[in-house]
N, C-alpha and C positions, 0 to 999 in steps of 0.2 A: 646606239638605240636601234631597235628593230620595229618597223611598222609594216605589217603585211596586210594590204587592203583586201586580199583574197580570203583571208582567214575569217571564219564565222566566229561570232562571240560564243565563248564557252564559260559557263558559270562553274564548271567542275575543275578547270585548270587554273590553279592558284598562281602558277608561274607566268601566265599570259598577261601582257601589259594591256591595261584598259586605256586605249589611246584617246578615246573621247574624254574620259575623266581627266587624263593628263593634260590634254590640250586646253580644256576649260580651266583647269587650275592655273596654267601659265597665263592665260588671258586675264583671269580674275586677279591673280597675284600682281601682275604688272600694273593694273589700274589702281588697286587698293594701296599697294606700296607707294606708288607715285603720289597719290592723294595725301598720304600721311607724311611724305618726305619732301614736299614742296619747300622751296627756299623761304626762309623766314619762320619755319616751324622748328620746334625743338627737335634736335636729332636729325636734321635734314640730311638726306643721302642722295646726292646728284646722280649716282649710278642707277638708282631705282627710277628716277624721272627719265633718264636716258633709255632704260629698258622699256618703259611705257611708250615713249615716243617712237622707239624702234619697232615695237609691235604694231603700233598704229600705221606707221609708214609702210611697213612690209605688207600688211593686210590691204592697205589702199592700193598698192601695186598689183597684188594678186587678185583682188576682187573688183577693182574699179571698172574694168571693161564689161563686167556683168551687171553693173549698177548697184552693187551691194557695198555698204560701208559699215565699218566697225564703230559702234557708238560708245561702248564701255561696258559697265557692269550694272545690273539691276541692283539698286541699293537695298532692297529687301531680301531678294532671293539669292543675290550674289552670282547670278547666271550671266554669262557674256551675252550682250545684246547687239543686234545688227539692224540696219534699215535695208529693206528690199528696194528694188527700182521704183516702186510706187510710194516710198516713204513710210511703209508700214513697219512696225517694230517686230523683229523676228529673233527668237532666242537661238542659240547655237544648235540645239537639237532639232530645230525646225528648218534649218538651212537644207537645201538640196544636198544629197550625199556627196556629189562631186565637189561642191564648194566646201563642205566640211573637210574633205581631203586636202584641198588647197590651204585652208586655214591651218590644218595640222602640219603640213609641210613647212609653212612659214613659222608657226609658233615654236615647234620643236627645234628648228634650226636656230632661231633667235635665242632660245634658252641656252643651247649649247655654246653658242658664240659668246653670250654674255658671261657664262661661267668660265670660259677659257680666257677671255680678255675683259676682266671686270672694269678696267680703267678706260675702255674705249666704247664708242658707239658701236653696237653689234653690226650695224649696217656697213661699217667701215672695216670690219674685222675679216680676216682670212680664215678659210676652212675648206674642208672637202666633204661634200654631202653625196651619199649614194641613194638614189631612188630607183626601186625596181618596179617594172610594169607601171610606169607613171600614167599611162593612158587608162588604167582601170577606173571604171565609173565615170570617166570624163566624156562629155558629148563630143562629137566630131568637130564642131566649130571651135571648141576650146583646145582641142589637141594640137592644132597648128600654132597656138599662141602660148601654150603652157611653158615652154622653155624660155621664151623671151620674157615672160612675166617673172619667172624665177630669177633670171639674170638681171632684170631691172630692179627687182626688190632687194637682191643681195649681190651686187656686182663684183665683190671681191671673193665670193665663194666659187670654188670649182665644183660644178655640178656634174656628176657622173650618173647618167640616166640610162636605164635599159628599157627597151620597148620593142614591141612587135608591130607597132602601128606606123604605117607609112605616113599618116597625117602628122604625127609628132616629128618624124624625120624630115618631112617637107617644111616644117617650121624652123629648121636649123640650117645654118650655113654648111655647105658641103665639107668645108675644112674641119668641122667639128664632129663628123660622123665616122664611126668605125663599125663595120658590119662583120659579124662572124657567121660563117656558113659551113655546115657539115657537108662534106663531099658525098654525093650519092653512092650508096653501096659500101661505104667505109666509115671509119671512125675519125679520119683526119679532118681537121677544121681549118678552113681558109679564112684569112683576114683580108678585108677590103677596106680601103680608106678613101676619103674625099669623094670625088665624082664617081669613082668606081664603086663605092659603097651604095650610092643611090641607084645605080643601074642593077645591082644584084639584090 
């Protein structure tokens, strides 16, 4: 999957993925499918209940420090609904852009893990996720916690994150940092790891 937060929306490019629509579909599907598949109902499917529980658990880890919670789906409009820190009802489209990005990171990853490992809780599944320019649209106070939030939400996922933000880097243990630097006046690229990466 490709999610480029820098790309502007284009209604002319039919090949471009509409990430907002896709994210909302995942959230809505998880809630609706789980409601129809609860134990005791005809055709109960426990994997769908697991998917809903995983989505809710991951979003709790990603949004909790900001005071937002995922409530579920509006029964009339089928739109994902959240509560803000004051307890007001907020639809996905009305969330701050930075939080919409966090929700997308979690929802898209959960969907892929559930598809790859249908018999497991997605939160216990392994995978590799690449996030480019993870700091884009994120306020400085959240940049230092974004990696730890992702790791808490999905601890068995190997997160490979690119960033040019020192705040994101400072939120990581030095053993997890790899820095690439182009040598001045040349095309050679130097690799720095650990504490050496933080200094450069």
